[in-house]
C-alpha positions, 0 to 999 in steps of 0.5 A: 938844768944844773943851775938853780931855779927860782919861781917868782910871782908878780914879775912884770914890774917893781920888786918882782922884776927886780928880784928876777933880774937879781937872780938872773945876774947870779946865774939862776934859771927863772920861772916867772908868773904875772898877769901881764906875761907879755911885759915879762917876756919883752923884759926877758928878751931885753935881758938876753934870757932865752927859753933855757934861762927863763919861762913865763906863765900868764896867771892871776894868783887869785886863780888857784887852779890855774896857778896849781897847773902852772906849778905842775908844768914848772916841775914837769918841764924845768924841775922842782924850784929851789926857791919860791917867792910869792911876791904878787900884791896890790895896794888900794886905799879903802873906806869901809863906809863905801860898799864898793870898797868891800870888793876892794878888800876882798880882792886885796885879801885874795891877791896878797894873802890867798895868793901867797898860799896858792903860790906855795901850794904846788911846791910844798909837798914836793919840797917836803919829799925832797926835804929841801927848798925855800919858800919866801913871802913878800909881806910889808911893814904895813903888817906891824900896825894898822894905817888909816885908809889902808886897812885892806893892805895892812890886814892882808899883809898881817895875815901873810906874817901869821900864815908864814909863821904857821907854815914855817913851823909845819915845814921845819922838820922836813927841811923846807925853810919859810921866810917872810920879808917885810919891805919898808918903802920901795919905789914901785908903781904901788908906791908912786902915788902915795901922798905921805912921807916915805922914809928910808925909801929904796929903789926896787934893785936895792931892795932885791939885792938886800932880799937875796942876801937875807934869803941866802942867810936863811932869815925867818923874818927880816925887815928891809932896810934895817932902819925901818926895823927899828921904826917898826919895833918902836911903833909896835911898843907904843901904847894904843892912845899914843899911836892913834894920836901920832898916826891919825893925821897921816895921809891916807892911801888913794882909793880906786878912782882917786 
């Protein structure tokens, strides 16, 4: 119980699993959340992590009440986490002309944006009372500018950036840090079927290593890797007409069923 504790959502694969592995190697205790809990439990056994080092909760982050109950159980049984990472996310292309894709938009916003707030909710009050703790949201460089066919994902991640900025200011006086990490392209199941170029592609473990360093440094906002930070600044500075011409022929994100 003396080892620090990290709570991570979306831990069954990709960035979430890589972050779990990174913190396990650093000696942290793990509290992991995923819809596919059996996959996480299999991974934990393969890593030699017993119940004293790793606990798993089967929760969909869209279920706010279930996530609150899981957070309360974590605090009661393991203690208040030192670090909470809201990582769970989905990425599906949308076409606003298709009625079914409005449901995809709803699901994306619920997982990627509401899920972040629901992940933080059980821990914000106790962290404020303790006057210590770190809340981290995994956003995306897709938050910087809209991409064709990718409106749901871009909107959700832009919402994460704005939400975390608000929360950061709210929590600052109580000693609780709020950090927003914006990955560029990371090789995960979410990006495996992309039909467009992915410059500066990182593996999930590479991202996790850099993310842990950024979190330890207390960076409020960090794009990973750093070359992508330069790209995002340039894209943000482009006049709209230039940006539109540059990006309109970019391959679109695959829609559900494609």
